[in-house]
C-alpha positions in Angstrom: -28.2 -14.0 -15.4 -25.7 -11.6 -17.0 -27.9 -8.4 -17.9 -28.5 -8.6 -13.8 -24.8 -9.0 -13.3 -23.7 -6.2 -16.1 -26.9 -4.1 -14.0 -24.8 -4.4 -10.2 -21.8 -4.0 -11.8 -23.0 -0.4 -13.1 -24.5 0.1 -10.2 -21.1 -0.6 -8.5 -19.0 1.8 -10.4 -22.0 4.4 -10.3 -21.6 4.1 -6.5 -17.9 4.0 -6.5 -17.7 7.5 -8.6 -20.2 9.1 -6.7 -18.5 9.1 -3.4 -15.3 9.8 -5.2 -16.9 13.3 -5.8 -18.6 13.5 -2.5 -14.9 13.1 -0.9 -13.4 15.5 -3.4 -16.1 18.2 -3.3 -15.5 17.8 0.8 -11.5 17.9 0.6 -12.0 20.9 -1.8 -14.6 22.5 0.7 -12.2 22.1 3.4 -8.7 22.7 2.2 -9.9 25.2 -0.6 -13.1 26.8 -0.1 -12.6 27.0 3.9 -9.2 28.8 3.8 -9.3 31.0 1.1 -11.2 34.5 -0.1 -13.3 34.6 -3.6 -11.5 35.1 -6.4 -7.8 35.2 -4.8 -5.4 33.0 -6.7 -5.2 30.7 -4.0 -8.6 29.7 -4.8 -8.3 29.3 -8.4 -4.8 27.1 -8.3 -6.5 25.1 -5.5 -10.1 24.6 -7.6 -7.7 23.5 -10.7 -6.2 21.1 -9.0 -9.4 19.7 -7.9 -10.4 18.8 -11.3 -7.0 18.2 -12.6 -6.0 15.5 -9.7 -8.8 13.1 -9.9 -9.0 12.8 -13.7 -5.4 12.2 -13.3 -5.8 9.5 -11.4 -8.2 8.0 -13.5 -6.1 7.9 -16.3 -3.5 6.0 -14.5 -6.5 3.2 -13.6 -7.6 3.4 -17.1 -4.2 3.4 -18.9 -3.1 0.1 -18.8 -6.2 -1.7 -19.8 -6.8 1.1 -22.4 -3.9 0.1 -24.1 -2.3 3.4 -23.9 1.5 3.9 -24.7 3.8 2.9 -21.9 5.3 6.0 -21.5 1.7 7.9 -21.6 1.0 4.9 -18.4 4.5 6.5 -16.8 3.2 9.8 -17.2 -0.5 9.0 -15.4 0.6 7.1 -13.3 3.0 8.8 -10.9 0.7 11.8 -10.2 -2.3 9.8 -10.6 -1.9 6.8 -8.1 0.1 9.6 -5.9 -3.2 11.4 -5.5 -5.2 8.3 -4.5 -2.9 7.9 -1.5 -3.1 11.9 -0.5 -7.1 11.6 -0.5 -7.4 8.9 1.5 -5.0 10.0 4.1 -6.0 14.0 3.7 -9.8 12.8 4.2 -8.9 10.6 7.2 -6.9 13.8 8.8 -9.7 16.2 8.2 -12.0 14.4 9.3 -10.4 13.6 12.9 -9.8 17.7 12.6 -13.9 18.2 12.6 -13.7 17.4 16.5 -10.9 19.3 17.1 -12.5 22.7 15.0 -15.3 23.6 17.5 -12.8 23.0 20.6 -10.3 25.4 18.9 -13.5 28.1 18.1 -14.8 27.7 22.1 -11.0 28.6 23.0 -10.9 31.0 20.9 -14.0 32.7 21.4 -13.2 32.7 25.7 -10.1 34.4 24.6 -12.0 37.2 23.1 -15.0 37.4 25.9 -12.1 37.5 28.2 -10.7 40.3 26.6 -13.5 42.2 25.5 -14.1 43.1 30.0 -10.8 43.6 31.2 -10.1 44.2 34.8 -9.6 47.9 35.5 -6.9 48.7 38.0 -7.1 51.8 40.5 -6.1 54.9 38.2 -2.9 56.5 39.2 -2.9 60.2 40.4 -2.4 62.5 37.7 1.7 63.8 36.7 1.7 67.5 35.7 2.9 67.6 32.6 4.8 70.3 30.8 2.7 73.0 28.7 5.4 72.9 26.0 5.0 68.8 25.7 3.7 67.8 23.0 0.4 65.6 23.1 0.6 61.9 23.4 -2.1 59.4 21.9 -3.9 57.2 24.6 -2.6 54.0 24.6 -4.9 51.3 24.3 -6.3 49.2 26.7 -4.6 46.1 27.4 -7.4 43.0 27.2 -8.6 44.3 24.3 -10.7 42.4 22.4 -9.3 39.2 20.2 -10.2 38.8 16.6 -13.7 39.4 15.5 -15.9 36.2 14.8 -15.2 36.0 10.6 -11.1 35.9 11.6 -11.8 33.6 14.0 -13.6 31.1 11.9 -10.7 31.6 9.2 -8.0 31.2 11.6 -9.8 27.8 12.8 -10.4 26.6 9.0 -6.4 27.9 7.8 -5.5 25.8 11.3 -6.9 22.7 11.0 -6.8 22.7 7.6 -3.3 23.1 6.8 -2.6 20.6 10.4 -4.6 17.9 8.0 -2.5 18.8 4.9 0.7 18.2 7.0 -0.4 15.5 8.4 -1.7 13.6 5.4 0.8 14.3 3.3 3.5 13.9 5.6 2.3 10.0 5.9 2.3 9.4 1.6 5.7 11.2 1.8 6.9 8.5 4.8 4.9 5.7 2.7 6.3 6.5 -0.6 10.0 6.7 0.7 9.6 3.1 2.5 8.5 1.6 -0.4 11.5 3.4 -3.1 14.0 2.6 -0.5 13.2 -1.2 -1.2 12.1 -4.4 0.8 13.4 -5.0 3.9 14.3 -8.4 5.4 12.1 -10.4 7.9 13.4 -13.9 9.2 10.9 -16.9 10.4 11.4 -19.9 11.7 9.3 -22.5 10.9 9.3 -26.4 12.6 7.9 -29.3 10.1 7.4 -32.4 11.3 8.3 -34.8 8.0 11.5 -32.6 7.5 14.8 -34.7 7.9 17.8 -33.8 10.3 19.6 -33.2 7.0 17.4 -29.7 5.4 17.3 -28.7 9.3 18.5 -24.7 8.8 17.3 -25.2 4.6 16.4 -21.3 4.1 13.9 -20.1 1.7 13.8 -16.4 0.7 9.9 -15.8 0.1 9.5 -13.0 -2.8 6.2 -11.6 -3.7 4.3 -8.7 -5.5 7.1 -7.3 -7.0 4.8 -5.6 -9.1 6.6 -4.2 -11.7 4.5 -1.2 -13.9 4.8 2.3 -14.9 6.2 3.2 -11.4 8.5 0.5 -10.0 11.1 -0.7 -12.8 14.3 -1.8 -13.4 16.0 -0.1 -10.3 13.4 -1.5 -8.0 13.8 -5.2 -9.6 17.6 -4.6 -8.7 17.1 -3.5 -5.4 14.6 -6.6 -4.5 17.7 -8.9 -6.1 20.5 -7.1 -3.5 18.3 -7.8 -1.4 17.7 -11.3 -1.8 21.3 -12.2 -2.7 22.7 -10.9 0.7 20.7 -13.3 2.5 22.4 -16.0 0.8 19.6 -18.3 0.3 19.4 -21.9 0.0 16.3 -21.5 -2.1 14.5 -18.2 -3.7 10.4 -18.4 -4.1 8.6 -15.8 -6.0 4.8 -16.5 -5.5 3.3 -14.2 -7.6 2.7 -10.8 -9.1 5.6 -9.5 -10.3 4.7 -7.5 -13.1 1.7 -5.1 -14.2 2.5 -4.9 -18.2 3.3 -7.0 -20.8 6.8 -8.9 -21.2 7.0 -6.4 -24.6 6.7 -3.0 -22.0 8.2 -4.5 -18.9 10.8 -7.7 -20.4 13.7 -4.9 -19.5 12.3 -3.9 -15.8 12.5 -7.7 -15.3 16.1 -8.6 -16.6 17.9 -8.0 -13.0 16.2 -11.4 -11.8 18.9 -13.4 -13.7 21.1 -12.1 -11.3 19.4 -14.1 -8.3 21.5 -16.5 -7.0 20.6 -19.5 -4.8 22.1 -23.2 -4.1 19.0 -25.1 -5.1 17.7 -21.7 -7.7 14.7 -19.7 -8.1 11.1 -20.8 -8.6 7.8 -18.8 -9.4 4.5 -19.2 -9.6 1.7 -17.0 -11.3 0.1 -14.3 -9.2 -3.5 -13.0 -10.5 -2.0 -10.2 -12.2 0.4 -12.2 -14.2 -3.2 -12.9 -16.0 -3.7 -9.5 -16.3 -0.4 -9.0 -18.3 -0.2 -12.5 -20.5 0.6 -15.2 -18.2 2.2 -17.8 -21.2 4.4 -14.6 -22.1 5.3 -13.8 -18.7 6.3 -17.6 -17.7 8.4 -18.6 -20.5 10.3 -14.9 -20.0 11.1 -16.0 -16.0 12.4 -19.0 -17.5 14.9 -17.3 -20.0 16.0 -15.1 -16.8 17.0 -18.5 -15.1 14.0 -19.1 -12.7 11.8 -22.2 -12.8 8.0 -21.7 -13.2 6.3 -24.5 -11.0 3.0 -25.0 -13.1 0.7 -26.9 -11.2 4.0 -28.9 -10.8 6.4 -30.3 -8.5 10.4 -31.0 -7.9 12.3 -32.9 -5.1 14.7 -30.1 -3.2 17.0 -30.6 -0.3 15.4 -33.1 1.4 11.9 -32.1 0.9 9.4 -31.7 -2.0 8.4 -28.0 -3.0 5.6 -28.0 -5.2 3.6 -24.9 -7.1 0.6 -23.9 -8.1 -1.0 -21.3 -10.6 -3.2 -18.5 -9.2 -6.8 -19.1 -9.3 -7.6 -16.3 -11.3 -5.8 -18.5 -14.2 -9.2 -20.4 -14.1 -10.9 -17.6 -16.7 -7.9 -19.4 -19.1 -8.5 -23.2 -18.1 -4.9 -22.5 -16.1 -6.2 -22.4 -12.5 -4.6 -24.4 -9.5 -4.5 -28.5 -9.6 -3.4 -29.8 -6.7 -3.7 -33.5 -7.8 -2.2 -32.6 -10.8 1.0 -31.2 -8.7 0.5 -32.9 -5.3 -0.1 -36.6 -6.8 2.5 -39.7 -6.4 4.7 -38.3 -4.5 6.1 -40.1 -1.0 4.0 -38.8 2.1 7.1 -39.4 4.1 8.6 -36.5 2.6 7.7 -32.8 4.0 5.9 -30.6 1.1 6.2 -26.9 1.2 3.7 -25.4 -1.5 3.9 -21.9 -3.1 1.0 -20.5 -4.2 -0.2 -16.9 -4.6 -3.2 -16.9 -2.4 -3.8 -17.3 1.1 -7.2 -18.2 0.4 -6.3 -22.0 -1.4 -5.6 -22.9 1.7 -8.4 -25.5 2.8 -6.9 -27.2 -0.4 -3.5 -27.0 0.9 -4.6 -28.6 4.3 -6.9 -31.0 2.0 -3.4 -32.8 0.2 -1.5 -32.6 3.5 0.9 -29.9 2.7 3.3 -28.9 5.6 4.4 -25.3 4.7 2.1 -22.6 2.5 4.3 -19.9 1.0 1.4 -17.0 0.0 1.6 -13.1 -0.9 -1.3 -11.3 -2.8 -2.6 -9.3 0.5 -0.1 -6.7 0.5 -0.1 -6.8 4.6 -3.0 -4.0 3.6 -0.6 -1.8 1.9 -2.4 1.1 3.3 -3.9 1.3 6.9 -6.9 1.0 7.2 -6.8 -1.4 4.2 -5.7 -4.2 6.3 -9.2 -4.6 7.9 -10.5 -4.8 4.3 -7.9 -7.5 3.6 -9.4 -9.3 6.5 -12.2 -9.6 4.7 -11.2 -11.9 1.9 -8.0 -13.5 3.1 -7.8 -16.0 5.9 -4.4 -14.6 7.1 -2.7 -11.0 5.7 0.4 -11.2 7.1 2.6 -13.3 9.4 2.3 -17.4 10.0 -0.4 -19.1 11.2 -1.6 -22.6 11.2 -4.6 -24.3 9.5 -4.8 -27.8 10.8 -1.6 -29.8 10.4 -1.1 -27.0 7.2 1.0 -24.0 8.5 0.4 -21.0 6.2 2.9 -18.0 5.7 2.0 -14.8 4.1 4.3 -12.0 3.0 3.7 -8.6 2.6 5.3 -8.1 -0.6 8.6 -6.4 -1.9 6.2 -3.5 -3.7 3.2 -2.0 -4.1 0.4 -1.9 -6.3 -0.9 1.2 -7.6 0.1 3.9 -5.2 3.5 3.4 -4.7 2.6 4.2 -0.7 2.9 1.6 2.1 1.3 2.8 5.6 1.0 0.3 8.3 2.5 -2.1 6.1 6.8 -2.5 4.8 7.3 -4.4 2.2 9.7 -7.2 3.0 11.4 -10.1 1.4 11.3 -12.7 4.2 13.8 -15.5 5.2 11.8 -18.4 5.8 14.0 -21.3 8.2 13.0 -24.6 8.4 13.6 -26.4 11.1 13.4 -30.7 12.0 11.9 -31.4 15.0 14.5 -34.6 14.6 17.6 -32.0 15.0 
């Protein structure tokens, strides 16, 4: 069985690499090969970039798992990850350009044909010219044919390629700005049947997927903390994927979390990326910063129970989610809010009578059309939905994984205001 699994993994990796090679070849042909002349400096520069950029992307992807020094990871991360996002949107823009290309060629050909057969006006009467007047060269006929066919092809290639480059790179630039300016605050009201009147209006700031790493560092953490504190929440729920790296490398980047302020405190559960980064060390570190880790545990606060379960990635270490342990021996008359990183555990939350599950993980797809891919493996990609008697809220997250770019899925911090039906 292991041999079969290894064979499938090798086959999948080979297929992905072959696809990336084909996409890079296509982008080079359209942006460089079709728009530059053989031997020109522009073609040489484009060809060098066509080899260097994918190598930087590969380096950015493997540097962390390979244990490269953190400064090396940072040098590779920016150009490597940004190129992956640029490749996606350049390819999409060029594919749209394939539909425009024949239309533009046809239009130029018609203009050329119209210029080749001009309508001649009646010839005017000759005007006597003095013998001493110098000879003047005849003016070219109006309506002369347009560009020759080879020049038209080059013009079309450059026009379509230039427009695709502007659209693709502009999209990536705007998406990067959206991440680096920090998450925006969303607000949603969630009524809970068992919430007492005394807890009506209780506000939980939900933060997920900050993804501190070689790109997003201490300044990003500070932006998140400032945004959360401005909402003046009653409680803060950090629902996983805080980091992409070790405490040794990213401990200083996480330090601003010590500034989180809420009347009932800040709580934390692990995400899958914590288990790639040393979950036990990060749980200890966030505790030192003043957050309260909920490792398959529960606390009573604000008129309801707040529970948290480990991420399912922890199962490989014997530290997966344990709903029975987190929710056992509790008063069934009290409402319970569950912190769980991945939305896919909603079925177990329903079975255990959870009123509201708070999750992240999906990033809302992060890069359109990634939302359609995320829908294949998550019951809810973003927003609030009901499953039986349990409601599930999924935040898009406050950071970004891989490329520091978001398109069609802006980052957010959500203030969930609980409402009592008795109020």
